[in-house]
PDB file of N, CA, C and O in Angstrom:
ATOM      1  N   UNK A   1     100.111  58.828 123.386  1.00  0.00           N
ATOM      2  CA  UNK A   1      98.806  59.932 123.576  1.00  0.00           C
ATOM      3  C   UNK A   1      99.182  61.329 123.502  1.00  0.00           C
ATOM      4  O   UNK A   1     100.261  61.677 123.982  1.00  0.00           O
ATOM      5  N   UNK A   2      98.389  62.189 122.937  1.00  0.00           N
ATOM      6  CA  UNK A   2      98.782  63.464 122.705  1.00  0.00           C
ATOM      7  C   UNK A   2      99.203  64.561 123.990  1.00  0.00           C
ATOM      8  O   UNK A   2      98.565  64.318 125.015  1.00  0.00           O
ATOM      9  N   UNK A   3      99.864  65.356 124.067  1.00  0.00           N
ATOM     10  CA  UNK A   3     100.466  66.022 124.971  1.00  0.00           C
ATOM     11  C   UNK A   3      99.255  67.346 125.245  1.00  0.00           C
ATOM     12  O   UNK A   3      98.959  68.158 124.369  1.00  0.00           O
ATOM     13  N   UNK A   4      98.700  67.336 126.557  1.00  0.00           N
ATOM     14  CA  UNK A   4      97.290  68.177 126.663  1.00  0.00           C
ATOM     15  C   UNK A   4      97.868  69.723 126.343  1.00  0.00           C
ATOM     16  O   UNK A   4      98.859  70.142 126.942  1.00  0.00           O
ATOM     17  N   UNK A   5      97.293  70.378 125.532  1.00  0.00           N
ATOM     18  CA  UNK A   5      97.184  71.776 125.111  1.00  0.00           C
ATOM     19  C   UNK A   5      96.360  72.775 125.613  1.00  0.00           C
ATOM     20  O   UNK A   5      95.189  72.471 125.836  1.00  0.00           O
ATOM     21  N   UNK A   6      96.838  74.210 125.894  1.00  0.00           N
ATOM     22  CA  UNK A   6      95.817  74.950 126.277  1.00  0.00           C
ATOM     23  C   UNK A   6      95.798  76.097 125.111  1.00  0.00           C
ATOM     24  O   UNK A   6      96.807  76.361 124.459  1.00  0.00           O
ATOM     25  N   UNK A   7      94.615  76.713 124.931  1.00  0.00           N
ATOM     26  CA  UNK A   7      94.393  77.636 123.975  1.00  0.00           C
ATOM     27  C   UNK A   7      94.330  79.117 124.859  1.00  0.00           C
ATOM     28  O   UNK A   7      93.578  79.251 125.825  1.00  0.00           O
ATOM     29  N   UNK A   8      95.288  80.253 124.345  1.00  0.00           N
ATOM     30  CA  UNK A   8      95.172  81.342 125.107  1.00  0.00           C
ATOM     31  C   UNK A   8      94.892  82.439 124.076  1.00  0.00           C
ATOM     32  O   UNK A   8      94.878  82.073 122.901  1.00  0.00           O
ATOM     33  N   UNK A   9      94.682  83.639 124.324  1.00  0.00           N
ATOM     34  CA  UNK A   9      94.526  84.761 123.673  1.00  0.00           C
ATOM     35  C   UNK A   9      95.653  85.950 124.142  1.00  0.00           C
ATOM     36  O   UNK A   9      95.842  86.249 125.321  1.00  0.00           O
ATOM     37  N   UNK A  10      96.349  86.554 123.017  1.00  0.00           N
ATOM     38  CA  UNK A  10      97.675  87.435 123.366  1.00  0.00           C
ATOM     39  C   UNK A  10      96.953  88.815 122.795  1.00  0.00           C
ATOM     40  O   UNK A  10      96.534  88.794 121.637  1.00  0.00           O
ATOM     41  N   UNK A  11      96.795  90.085 123.642  1.00  0.00           N
ATOM     42  CA  UNK A  11      96.534  91.112 123.042  1.00  0.00           C
ATOM     43  C   UNK A  11      97.460  92.213 123.412  1.00  0.00           C
ATOM     44  O   UNK A  11      98.041  92.138 124.495  1.00  0.00           O
ATOM     45  N   UNK A  12      97.648  93.179 122.667  1.00  0.00           N
ATOM     46  CA  UNK A  12      98.361  94.463 122.629  1.00  0.00           C
ATOM     47  C   UNK A  12      97.841  95.429 121.945  1.00  0.00           C
ATOM     48  O   UNK A  12      97.832  95.402 120.714  1.00  0.00           O
ATOM     49  N   UNK A  13      97.334  96.418 122.650  1.00  0.00           N
ATOM     50  CA  UNK A  13      96.455  97.653 122.422  1.00  0.00           C
ATOM     51  C   UNK A  13      97.578  98.823 122.216  1.00  0.00           C
ATOM     52  O   UNK A  13      98.172  99.143 123.246  1.00  0.00           O
ATOM     53  N   UNK A  14      97.948  99.514 120.986  1.00  0.00           N
ATOM     54  CA  UNK A  14      98.655 100.640 121.006  1.00  0.00           C
ATOM     55  C   UNK A  14      97.428 101.748 120.720  1.00  0.00           C
ATOM     56  O   UNK A  14      96.237 101.447 120.793  1.00  0.00           O
ATOM     57  N   UNK A  15      97.859 102.892 120.429  1.00  0.00           N
ATOM     58  CA  UNK A  15      97.262 104.048 120.178  1.00  0.00           C
ATOM     59  C   UNK A  15      96.372 103.837 118.954  1.00  0.00           C
ATOM     60  O   UNK A  15      95.166 104.082 118.936  1.00  0.00           O
ATOM     61  N   UNK A  16      97.130 103.328 117.872  1.00  0.00           N
ATOM     62  CA  UNK A  16      96.326 103.079 116.299  1.00  0.00           C
ATOM     63  C   UNK A  16      95.432 102.071 116.264  1.00  0.00           C
ATOM     64  O   UNK A  16      94.310 102.160 115.764  1.00  0.00           O
ATOM     65  N   UNK A  17      96.032 100.821 116.936  1.00  0.00           N
ATOM     66  CA  UNK A  17      95.163  99.392 116.799  1.00  0.00           C
ATOM     67  C   UNK A  17      95.305  98.629 117.917  1.00  0.00           C
ATOM     68  O   UNK A  17      95.956  98.880 118.931  1.00  0.00           O
ATOM     69  N   UNK A  18      94.478  97.442 117.582  1.00  0.00           N
ATOM     70  CA  UNK A  18      94.544  96.578 118.878  1.00  0.00           C
ATOM     71  C   UNK A  18      95.140  95.057 117.957  1.00  0.00           C
ATOM     72  O   UNK A  18      94.640  94.574 116.941  1.00  0.00           O
ATOM     73  N   UNK A  19      96.081  94.678 118.561  1.00  0.00           N
ATOM     74  CA  UNK A  19      96.743  93.520 117.927  1.00  0.00           C
ATOM     75  C   UNK A  19      96.187  92.125 118.721  1.00  0.00           C
ATOM     76  O   UNK A  19      96.333  92.038 119.940  1.00  0.00           O
ATOM     77  N   UNK A  20      95.571  91.091 117.979  1.00  0.00           N
ATOM     78  CA  UNK A  20      95.142  89.889 118.944  1.00  0.00           C
ATOM     79  C   UNK A  20      95.326  88.636 118.237  1.00  0.00           C
ATOM     80  O   UNK A  20      94.920  88.526 117.080  1.00  0.00           O
ATOM     81  N   UNK A  21      95.878  87.726 118.810  1.00  0.00           N
ATOM     82  CA  UNK A  21      96.339  86.432 118.401  1.00  0.00           C
ATOM     83  C   UNK A  21      95.978  85.208 119.284  1.00  0.00           C
ATOM     84  O   UNK A  21      96.185  85.290 120.495  1.00  0.00           O
ATOM     85  N   UNK A  22      95.496  84.179 118.799  1.00  0.00           N
ATOM     86  CA  UNK A  22      94.995  83.270 119.655  1.00  0.00           C
ATOM     87  C   UNK A  22      96.230  81.918 119.371  1.00  0.00           C
ATOM     88  O   UNK A  22      96.585  81.568 118.245  1.00  0.00           O
ATOM     89  N   UNK A  23      96.657  81.409 120.461  1.00  0.00           N
ATOM     90  CA  UNK A  23      97.838  80.455 120.078  1.00  0.00           C
ATOM     91  C   UNK A  23      97.526  79.039 120.868  1.00  0.00           C
ATOM     92  O   UNK A  23      96.647  79.026 121.730  1.00  0.00           O
ATOM     93  N   UNK A  24      98.090  78.141 120.627  1.00  0.00           N
ATOM     94  CA  UNK A  24      97.866  77.076 121.203  1.00  0.00           C
ATOM     95  C   UNK A  24      99.461  76.495 121.648  1.00  0.00           C
ATOM     96  O   UNK A  24     100.402  76.263 120.889  1.00  0.00           O
ATOM     97  N   UNK A  25      99.403  76.367 122.999  1.00  0.00           N
ATOM     98  CA  UNK A  25     100.672  75.884 123.744  1.00  0.00           C
ATOM     99  C   UNK A  25     100.418  74.567 124.663  1.00  0.00           C
ATOM    100  O   UNK A  25      99.294  74.164 124.964  1.00  0.00           O
ATOM    101  N   UNK A  26     101.503  74.030 125.015  1.00  0.00           N
ATOM    102  CA  UNK A  26     101.435  72.985 125.722  1.00  0.00           C
ATOM    103  C   UNK A  26     100.997  73.261 127.237  1.00  0.00           C
ATOM    104  O   UNK A  26     101.306  74.344 127.734  1.00  0.00           O
ATOM    105  N   UNK A  27     100.339  72.384 127.932  1.00  0.00           N
ATOM    106  CA  UNK A  27      99.640  72.624 129.104  1.00  0.00           C
ATOM    107  C   UNK A  27     101.044  73.143 130.021  1.00  0.00           C
ATOM    108  O   UNK A  27     102.141  72.691 129.694  1.00  0.00           O
ATOM    109  N   UNK A  28     100.930  74.105 131.167  1.00  0.00           N
ATOM    110  CA  UNK A  28     101.894  74.455 131.826  1.00  0.00           C
ATOM    111  C   UNK A  28     103.033  75.552 131.218  1.00  0.00           C
ATOM    112  O   UNK A  28     104.138  75.780 131.710  1.00  0.00           O
ATOM    113  N   UNK A  29     102.494  76.110 130.110  1.00  0.00           N
ATOM    114  CA  UNK A  29     103.108  77.410 129.251  1.00  0.00           C
ATOM    115  C   UNK A  29     102.998  78.467 130.187  1.00  0.00           C
ATOM    116  O   UNK A  29     102.150  78.523 131.077  1.00  0.00           O
ATOM    117  N   UNK A  30     103.917  79.335 129.949  1.00  0.00           N
ATOM    118  CA  UNK A  30     104.135  80.848 130.636  1.00  0.00           C
ATOM    119  C   UNK A  30     103.709  82.007 129.664  1.00  0.00           C
ATOM    120  O   UNK A  30     103.829  81.986 128.439  1.00  0.00           O
ATOM    121  N   UNK A  31     103.226  82.952 130.377  1.00  0.00           N
ATOM    122  CA  UNK A  31     102.750  84.244 129.770  1.00  0.00           C
ATOM    123  C   UNK A  31     103.909  84.500 128.710  1.00  0.00           C
ATOM    124  O   UNK A  31     103.618  84.608 127.519  1.00  0.00           O
ATOM    125  N   UNK A  32     105.263  84.599 129.162  1.00  0.00           N
ATOM    126  CA  UNK A  32     106.215  85.012 128.076  1.00  0.00           C
ATOM    127  C   UNK A  32     106.382  84.030 126.895  1.00  0.00           C
ATOM    128  O   UNK A  32     106.836  84.287 125.780  1.00  0.00           O
ATOM    129  N   UNK A  33     105.932  82.883 127.356  1.00  0.00           N
ATOM    130  CA  UNK A  33     105.955  81.871 125.883  1.00  0.00           C
ATOM    131  C   UNK A  33     104.819  82.128 125.122  1.00  0.00           C
ATOM    132  O   UNK A  33     104.882  81.937 123.907  1.00  0.00           O
ATOM    133  N   UNK A  34     103.662  82.578 125.696  1.00  0.00           N
ATOM    134  CA  UNK A  34     102.647  83.007 124.928  1.00  0.00           C
ATOM    135  C   UNK A  34     102.761  84.123 124.144  1.00  0.00           C
ATOM    136  O   UNK A  34     102.200  84.282 123.060  1.00  0.00           O
ATOM    137  N   UNK A  35     103.658  85.077 124.823  1.00  0.00           N
ATOM    138  CA  UNK A  35     103.634  86.559 123.932  1.00  0.00           C
ATOM    139  C   UNK A  35     104.789  86.096 122.868  1.00  0.00           C
ATOM    140  O   UNK A  35     104.764  86.674 121.781  1.00  0.00           O
ATOM    141  N   UNK A  36     105.761  85.145 123.073  1.00  0.00           N
ATOM    142  CA  UNK A  36     106.729  84.718 121.854  1.00  0.00           C
ATOM    143  C   UNK A  36     105.921  83.907 120.764  1.00  0.00           C
ATOM    144  O   UNK A  36     106.154  84.080 119.568  1.00  0.00           O
ATOM    145  N   UNK A  37     105.102  83.144 121.146  1.00  0.00           N
ATOM    146  CA  UNK A  37     104.368  82.089 120.147  1.00  0.00           C
ATOM    147  C   UNK A  37     103.474  83.145 119.451  1.00  0.00           C
ATOM    148  O   UNK A  37     103.245  83.022 118.248  1.00  0.00           O
ATOM    149  N   UNK A  38     102.939  84.215 120.185  1.00  0.00           N
ATOM    150  CA  UNK A  38     102.136  85.108 119.178  1.00  0.00           C
ATOM    151  C   UNK A  38     102.830  85.896 118.276  1.00  0.00           C
ATOM    152  O   UNK A  38     102.247  86.384 117.308  1.00  0.00           O
ATOM    153  N   UNK A  39     104.042  86.083 118.487  1.00  0.00           N
ATOM    154  CA  UNK A  39     104.944  86.766 117.448  1.00  0.00           C
ATOM    155  C   UNK A  39     105.022  88.142 117.769  1.00  0.00           C
ATOM    156  O   UNK A  39     105.752  88.833 117.059  1.00  0.00           O
ATOM    157  N   UNK A  40     104.274  88.788 118.914  1.00  0.00           N
ATOM    158  CA  UNK A  40     104.445  90.376 118.938  1.00  0.00           C
ATOM    159  C   UNK A  40     105.501  90.974 119.466  1.00  0.00           C
ATOM    160  O   UNK A  40     105.626  92.193 119.349  1.00  0.00           O
ATOM    161  N   UNK A  41     106.695  89.993 120.323  1.00  0.00           N
ATOM    162  CA  UNK A  41     107.902  90.661 120.801  1.00  0.00           C
ATOM    163  C   UNK A  41     108.871  91.333 119.839  1.00  0.00           C
ATOM    164  O   UNK A  41     109.516  92.259 120.330  1.00  0.00           O
ATOM    165  N   UNK A  42     109.075  91.066 118.675  1.00  0.00           N
ATOM    166  CA  UNK A  42     109.979  91.477 117.750  1.00  0.00           C
ATOM    167  C   UNK A  42     109.506  92.951 117.204  1.00  0.00           C
ATOM    168  O   UNK A  42     110.274  93.844 116.845  1.00  0.00           O
ATOM    169  N   UNK A  43     107.989  93.014 117.222  1.00  0.00           N
ATOM    170  CA  UNK A  43     107.387  94.473 116.834  1.00  0.00           C
ATOM    171  C   UNK A  43     106.948  95.345 117.900  1.00  0.00           C
ATOM    172  O   UNK A  43     106.329  96.387 117.687  1.00  0.00           O
ATOM    173  N   UNK A  44     107.294  94.886 119.141  1.00  0.00           N
ATOM    174  CA  UNK A  44     106.895  95.684 120.311  1.00  0.00           C
ATOM    175  C   UNK A  44     107.873  97.155 120.246  1.00  0.00           C
ATOM    176  O   UNK A  44     109.007  97.173 119.767  1.00  0.00           O
ATOM    177  N   UNK A  45     107.272  98.185 120.749  1.00  0.00           N
ATOM    178  CA  UNK A  45     108.056  99.374 120.824  1.00  0.00           C
ATOM    179  C   UNK A  45     109.091  99.180 122.131  1.00  0.00           C
ATOM    180  O   UNK A  45     108.796  98.385 123.024  1.00  0.00           O
ATOM    181  N   UNK A  46     110.017  99.771 122.162  1.00  0.00           N
ATOM    182  CA  UNK A  46     111.118  99.516 123.314  1.00  0.00           C
ATOM    183  C   UNK A  46     110.571 100.128 124.427  1.00  0.00           C
ATOM    184  O   UNK A  46     110.966  99.644 125.488  1.00  0.00           O
ATOM    185  N   UNK A  47     109.716 101.119 124.524  1.00  0.00           N
ATOM    186  CA  UNK A  47     109.198 101.476 125.930  1.00  0.00           C
ATOM    187  C   UNK A  47     108.312 100.432 126.523  1.00  0.00           C
ATOM    188  O   UNK A  47     108.243 100.307 127.746  1.00  0.00           O
ATOM    189  N   UNK A  48     107.368  99.384 125.389  1.00  0.00           N
ATOM    190  CA  UNK A  48     106.693  98.365 125.924  1.00  0.00           C
ATOM    191  C   UNK A  48     107.333  97.311 126.321  1.00  0.00           C
ATOM    192  O   UNK A  48     107.036  96.713 127.355  1.00  0.00           O
ATOM    193  N   UNK A  49     108.328  96.957 125.502  1.00  0.00           N
ATOM    194  CA  UNK A  49     109.146  95.675 125.492  1.00  0.00           C
ATOM    195  C   UNK A  49     110.298  95.553 126.855  1.00  0.00           C
ATOM    196  O   UNK A  49     110.744  94.483 127.272  1.00  0.00           O
ATOM    197  N   UNK A  50     110.584  96.707 127.321  1.00  0.00           N
ATOM    198  CA  UNK A  50     111.407  96.781 128.300  1.00  0.00           C
ATOM    199  C   UNK A  50     111.247  97.392 129.395  1.00  0.00           C
ATOM    200  O   UNK A  50     112.155  98.212 129.264  1.00  0.00           O
ATOM    201  N   UNK A  51     110.830  97.603 130.290  1.00  0.00           N
ATOM    202  CA  UNK A  51     110.205  95.794 130.861  1.00  0.00           C
ATOM    203  C   UNK A  51     108.929  95.744 130.536  1.00  0.00           C
ATOM    204  O   UNK A  51     108.145  96.692 130.571  1.00  0.00           O
ATOM    205  N   UNK A  52     108.673  94.504 130.175  1.00  0.00           N
ATOM    206  CA  UNK A  52     107.686  93.891 129.790  1.00  0.00           C
ATOM    207  C   UNK A  52     106.358  93.700 130.675  1.00  0.00           C
ATOM    208  O   UNK A  52     106.384  92.823 131.538  1.00  0.00           O
ATOM    209  N   UNK A  53     105.306  94.404 130.521  1.00  0.00           N
ATOM    210  CA  UNK A  53     104.298  94.432 131.774  1.00  0.00           C
ATOM    211  C   UNK A  53     103.077  93.432 131.027  1.00  0.00           C
ATOM    212  O   UNK A  53     102.572  93.621 129.920  1.00  0.00           O
ATOM    213  N   UNK A  54     102.793  92.374 131.946  1.00  0.00           N
ATOM    214  CA  UNK A  54     101.784  91.550 131.515  1.00  0.00           C
ATOM    215  C   UNK A  54     100.720  91.408 132.581  1.00  0.00           C
ATOM    216  O   UNK A  54     100.877  91.560 133.793  1.00  0.00           O
ATOM    217  N   UNK A  55      99.791  91.144 132.037  1.00  0.00           N
ATOM    218  CA  UNK A  55      98.239  91.023 132.642  1.00  0.00           C
ATOM    219  C   UNK A  55      97.625  89.974 132.115  1.00  0.00           C
ATOM    220  O   UNK A  55      97.923  89.631 130.971  1.00  0.00           O
ATOM    221  N   UNK A  56      96.478  89.145 132.990  1.00  0.00           N
ATOM    222  CA  UNK A  56      95.362  88.398 132.607  1.00  0.00           C
ATOM    223  C   UNK A  56      94.267  89.218 133.158  1.00  0.00           C
ATOM    224  O   UNK A  56      94.268  89.700 134.291  1.00  0.00           O
ATOM    225  N   UNK A  57      93.261  89.351 132.212  1.00  0.00           N
ATOM    226  CA  UNK A  57      92.146  90.017 132.640  1.00  0.00           C
ATOM    227  C   UNK A  57      92.187  91.484 133.517  1.00  0.00           C
ATOM    228  O   UNK A  57      91.277  91.905 134.230  1.00  0.00           O
ATOM    229  N   UNK A  58      93.294  92.035 133.302  1.00  0.00           N
ATOM    230  CA  UNK A  58      93.531  93.572 133.918  1.00  0.00           C
ATOM    231  C   UNK A  58      94.035  93.329 135.310  1.00  0.00           C
ATOM    232  O   UNK A  58      93.781  94.171 136.171  1.00  0.00           O
ATOM    233  N   UNK A  59      94.796  92.144 135.643  1.00  0.00           N
ATOM    234  CA  UNK A  59      95.248  91.662 136.757  1.00  0.00           C
ATOM    235  C   UNK A  59      96.832  91.361 136.426  1.00  0.00           C
ATOM    236  O   UNK A  59      97.155  90.440 135.675  1.00  0.00           O
ATOM    237  N   UNK A  60      97.781  92.225 137.056  1.00  0.00           N
ATOM    238  CA  UNK A  60      99.195  92.047 136.564  1.00  0.00           C
ATOM    239  C   UNK A  60      99.789  90.650 136.878  1.00  0.00           C
ATOM    240  O   UNK A  60      99.519  89.960 137.861  1.00  0.00           O
ATOM    241  N   UNK A  61     100.529  90.395 136.009  1.00  0.00           N
ATOM    242  CA  UNK A  61     101.089  89.036 136.227  1.00  0.00           C
ATOM    243  C   UNK A  61     102.608  89.129 136.237  1.00  0.00           C
ATOM    244  O   UNK A  61     103.074  90.268 136.203  1.00  0.00           O
ATOM    245  N   UNK A  62     103.388  88.175 136.274  1.00  0.00           N
ATOM    246  CA  UNK A  62     104.940  88.107 135.911  1.00  0.00           C
ATOM    247  C   UNK A  62     104.960  87.301 134.702  1.00  0.00           C
ATOM    248  O   UNK A  62     104.021  86.521 134.547  1.00  0.00           O
ATOM    249  N   UNK A  63     105.983  87.364 133.710  1.00  0.00           N
ATOM    250  CA  UNK A  63     106.195  86.791 132.638  1.00  0.00           C
ATOM    251  C   UNK A  63     106.111  85.148 132.824  1.00  0.00           C
ATOM    252  O   UNK A  63     105.657  84.292 132.066  1.00  0.00           O
ATOM    253  N   UNK A  64     106.802  85.030 134.292  1.00  0.00           N
ATOM    254  CA  UNK A  64     106.872  83.351 134.254  1.00  0.00           C
ATOM    255  C   UNK A  64     105.518  82.718 135.037  1.00  0.00           C
ATOM    256  O   UNK A  64     105.488  81.634 135.619  1.00  0.00           O
ATOM    257  N   UNK A  65     104.590  83.518 134.923  1.00  0.00           N
ATOM    258  CA  UNK A  65     103.161  83.133 135.435  1.00  0.00           C
ATOM    259  C   UNK A  65     102.619  81.931 134.563  1.00  0.00           C
ATOM    260  O   UNK A  65     102.579  82.068 133.340  1.00  0.00           O
ATOM    261  N   UNK A  66     102.244  80.875 135.098  1.00  0.00           N
ATOM    262  CA  UNK A  66     101.843  79.472 134.364  1.00  0.00           C
ATOM    263  C   UNK A  66     100.167  79.932 133.917  1.00  0.00           C
ATOM    264  O   UNK A  66      99.291  80.390 134.650  1.00  0.00           O
ATOM    265  N   UNK A  67     100.129  79.694 132.797  1.00  0.00           N
ATOM    266  CA  UNK A  67      98.763  80.080 131.891  1.00  0.00           C
ATOM    267  C   UNK A  67      97.665  78.725 132.126  1.00  0.00           C
ATOM    268  O   UNK A  67      98.021  77.601 132.481  1.00  0.00           O
ATOM    269  N   UNK A  68      96.413  79.108 131.864  1.00  0.00           N
ATOM    270  CA  UNK A  68      95.415  77.970 132.114  1.00  0.00           C
ATOM    271  C   UNK A  68      94.818  78.346 130.804  1.00  0.00           C
ATOM    272  O   UNK A  68      95.212  79.383 130.270  1.00  0.00           O
ATOM    273  N   UNK A  69      93.721  77.463 130.111  1.00  0.00           N
ATOM    274  CA  UNK A  69      93.055  77.275 129.208  1.00  0.00           C
ATOM    275  C   UNK A  69      92.141  78.293 129.076  1.00  0.00           C
ATOM    276  O   UNK A  69      91.278  78.265 129.954  1.00  0.00           O
ATOM    277  N   UNK A  70      92.013  79.415 128.064  1.00  0.00           N
ATOM    278  CA  UNK A  70      91.053  80.321 128.097  1.00  0.00           C
ATOM    279  C   UNK A  70      91.601  81.664 128.537  1.00  0.00           C
ATOM    280  O   UNK A  70      90.933  82.685 128.371  1.00  0.00           O
ATOM    281  N   UNK A  71      92.927  81.689 129.153  1.00  0.00           N
ATOM    282  CA  UNK A  71      93.172  82.954 129.675  1.00  0.00           C
ATOM    283  C   UNK A  71      93.680  84.065 128.671  1.00  0.00           C
ATOM    284  O   UNK A  71      94.248  83.611 127.678  1.00  0.00           O
ATOM    285  N   UNK A  72      93.584  85.320 128.746  1.00  0.00           N
ATOM    286  CA  UNK A  72      93.708  86.658 127.782  1.00  0.00           C
ATOM    287  C   UNK A  72      94.927  87.165 128.371  1.00  0.00           C
ATOM    288  O   UNK A  72      94.800  87.798 129.419  1.00  0.00           O
ATOM    289  N   UNK A  73      96.133  86.998 127.870  1.00  0.00           N
ATOM    290  CA  UNK A  73      97.467  87.490 128.202  1.00  0.00           C
ATOM    291  C   UNK A  73      97.486  89.075 127.681  1.00  0.00           C
ATOM    292  O   UNK A  73      97.449  89.136 126.452  1.00  0.00           O
ATOM    293  N   UNK A  74      97.527  90.123 128.220  1.00  0.00           N
ATOM    294  CA  UNK A  74      97.495  91.648 127.959  1.00  0.00           C
ATOM    295  C   UNK A  74      98.945  92.079 128.077  1.00  0.00           C
ATOM    296  O   UNK A  74      99.692  91.847 129.027  1.00  0.00           O
ATOM    297  N   UNK A  75      99.192  92.660 127.102  1.00  0.00           N
ATOM    298  CA  UNK A  75     100.410  93.646 127.080  1.00  0.00           C
ATOM    299  C   UNK A  75     100.357  94.681 127.372  1.00  0.00           C
ATOM    300  O   UNK A  75      99.966  95.362 126.424  1.00  0.00           O
ATOM    301  N   UNK A  76     100.576  95.324 128.367  1.00  0.00           N
ATOM    302  CA  UNK A  76     100.430  96.928 128.848  1.00  0.00           C
ATOM    303  C   UNK A  76     101.300  98.079 128.125  1.00  0.00           C
ATOM    304  O   UNK A  76     102.414  97.721 127.744  1.00  0.00           O
ATOM    305  N   UNK A  77     101.018  99.083 127.951  1.00  0.00           N
ATOM    306  CA  UNK A  77     102.003 100.212 127.715  1.00  0.00           C
ATOM    307  C   UNK A  77     102.163 100.924 129.028  1.00  0.00           C
ATOM    308  O   UNK A  77     101.627 100.690 130.111  1.00  0.00           O
ATOM    309  N   UNK A  78     103.081 101.904 128.658  1.00  0.00           N
ATOM    310  CA  UNK A  78     103.272 102.876 129.929  1.00  0.00           C
ATOM    311  C   UNK A  78     102.330 103.589 130.012  1.00  0.00           C
ATOM    312  O   UNK A  78     101.564 103.597 129.047  1.00  0.00           O
ATOM    313  N   UNK A  79     102.054 104.372 131.075  1.00  0.00           N
ATOM    314  CA  UNK A  79     100.821 105.476 131.076  1.00  0.00           C
ATOM    315  C   UNK A  79     101.612 106.702 130.308  1.00  0.00           C
ATOM    316  O   UNK A  79     102.830 106.849 130.207  1.00  0.00           O
ATOM    317  N   UNK A  80     100.761 107.374 129.897  1.00  0.00           N
ATOM    318  CA  UNK A  80     101.251 108.500 129.249  1.00  0.00           C
ATOM    319  C   UNK A  80     101.126 109.761 130.162  1.00  0.00           C
ATOM    320  O   UNK A  80     101.850 110.742 129.991  1.00  0.00           O
ATOM    321  N   UNK A  81     100.208 109.695 131.108  1.00  0.00           N
ATOM    322  CA  UNK A  81      99.870 110.783 132.063  1.00  0.00           C
ATOM    323  C   UNK A  81      99.880 110.514 133.362  1.00  0.00           C
ATOM    324  O   UNK A  81      99.159 109.553 133.629  1.00  0.00           O
ATOM    325  N   UNK A  82     100.401 110.976 134.247  1.00  0.00           N
ATOM    326  CA  UNK A  82     100.488 110.325 135.576  1.00  0.00           C
ATOM    327  C   UNK A  82      99.302 110.485 136.478  1.00  0.00           C
ATOM    328  O   UNK A  82      99.187 111.564 137.059  1.00  0.00           O
ATOM    329  N   UNK A  83      98.505 109.651 136.649  1.00  0.00           N
ATOM    330  CA  UNK A  83      97.112 109.778 137.297  1.00  0.00           C
ATOM    331  C   UNK A  83      96.937 110.787 138.485  1.00  0.00           C
ATOM    332  O   UNK A  83      95.952 111.477 138.748  1.00  0.00           O
ATOM    333  N   UNK A  84      98.165 110.697 139.151  1.00  0.00           N
ATOM    334  CA  UNK A  84      97.954 111.860 140.287  1.00  0.00           C
ATOM    335  C   UNK A  84      98.062 113.109 139.933  1.00  0.00           C
ATOM    336  O   UNK A  84      97.457 113.974 140.567  1.00  0.00           O
ATOM    337  N   UNK A  85      98.874 113.427 138.827  1.00  0.00           N
ATOM    338  CA  UNK A  85      98.835 114.808 138.232  1.00  0.00           C
ATOM    339  C   UNK A  85      97.335 115.079 137.469  1.00  0.00           C
ATOM    340  O   UNK A  85      96.713 116.139 137.552  1.00  0.00           O
ATOM    341  N   UNK A  86      96.994 114.138 136.874  1.00  0.00           N
ATOM    342  CA  UNK A  86      95.851 114.417 136.160  1.00  0.00           C
ATOM    343  C   UNK A  86      94.561 114.623 137.253  1.00  0.00           C
ATOM    344  O   UNK A  86      93.716 115.462 136.939  1.00  0.00           O
ATOM    345  N   UNK A  87      94.425 114.032 138.263  1.00  0.00           N
ATOM    346  CA  UNK A  87      93.383 114.249 139.350  1.00  0.00           C
ATOM    347  C   UNK A  87      93.845 115.583 140.155  1.00  0.00           C
ATOM    348  O   UNK A  87      93.050 116.186 140.876  1.00  0.00           O
ATOM    349  N   UNK A  88      94.766 115.866 140.032  1.00  0.00           N
ATOM    350  CA  UNK A  88      95.229 117.454 140.818  1.00  0.00           C
ATOM    351  C   UNK A  88      94.759 118.457 139.687  1.00  0.00           C
ATOM    352  O   UNK A  88      94.133 119.466 140.012  1.00  0.00           O
ATOM    353  N   UNK A  89      95.015 118.226 138.543  1.00  0.00           N
ATOM    354  CA  UNK A  89      94.533 119.259 137.706  1.00  0.00           C
ATOM    355  C   UNK A  89      93.071 119.400 137.507  1.00  0.00           C
ATOM    356  O   UNK A  89      92.509 120.484 137.349  1.00  0.00           O
ATOM    357  N   UNK A  90      92.450 118.171 137.526  1.00  0.00           N
ATOM    358  CA  UNK A  90      90.941 118.316 137.447  1.00  0.00           C
ATOM    359  C   UNK A  90      90.437 118.948 138.950  1.00  0.00           C
ATOM    360  O   UNK A  90      89.546 119.792 139.040  1.00  0.00           O
ATOM    361  N   UNK A  91      90.941 118.561 139.742  1.00  0.00           N
ATOM    362  CA  UNK A  91      90.446 119.266 140.973  1.00  0.00           C
ATOM    363  C   UNK A  91      90.932 121.060 141.224  1.00  0.00           C
ATOM    364  O   UNK A  91      90.400 121.907 141.942  1.00  0.00           O
ATOM    365  N   UNK A  92      91.899 121.143 140.493  1.00  0.00           N
ATOM    366  CA  UNK A  92      92.153 122.619 140.316  1.00  0.00           C
ATOM    367  C   UNK A  92      91.164 123.420 139.898  1.00  0.00           C
ATOM    368  O   UNK A  92      90.890 124.477 140.466  1.00  0.00           O
ATOM    369  N   UNK A  93      90.317 122.802 138.476  1.00  0.00           N
ATOM    370  CA  UNK A  93      89.358 123.146 137.520  1.00  0.00           C
ATOM    371  C   UNK A  93      88.002 123.296 138.226  1.00  0.00           C
ATOM    372  O   UNK A  93      87.293 124.283 138.027  1.00  0.00           O
ATOM    373  N   UNK A  94      87.719 122.481 138.903  1.00  0.00           N
ATOM    374  CA  UNK A  94      86.517 122.353 139.421  1.00  0.00           C
ATOM    375  C   UNK A  94      85.696 123.004 140.592  1.00  0.00           C
ATOM    376  O   UNK A  94      84.543 122.635 140.816  1.00  0.00           O
TER     377      UNK A  94
END
């Protein structure tokens, strides 16, 4: 009997483009295994890869989070602007 598999999508959005990859993994695979299977890890910029920030449908997860069929693993990049500083700047203009 064949081992049960799941299909997940791995997504990384940078400033210039969005990379997507759909991968099939054994049931019980982790988010990190999905990122490795998608082949994104070697091409990620250092500020994204260390530390690796992941999520599923906009909810933060750890790299060892066990995935379910149909999950979308998102690779987050660091914020370029502090949200509090941005809010203060807008409040001062207003």
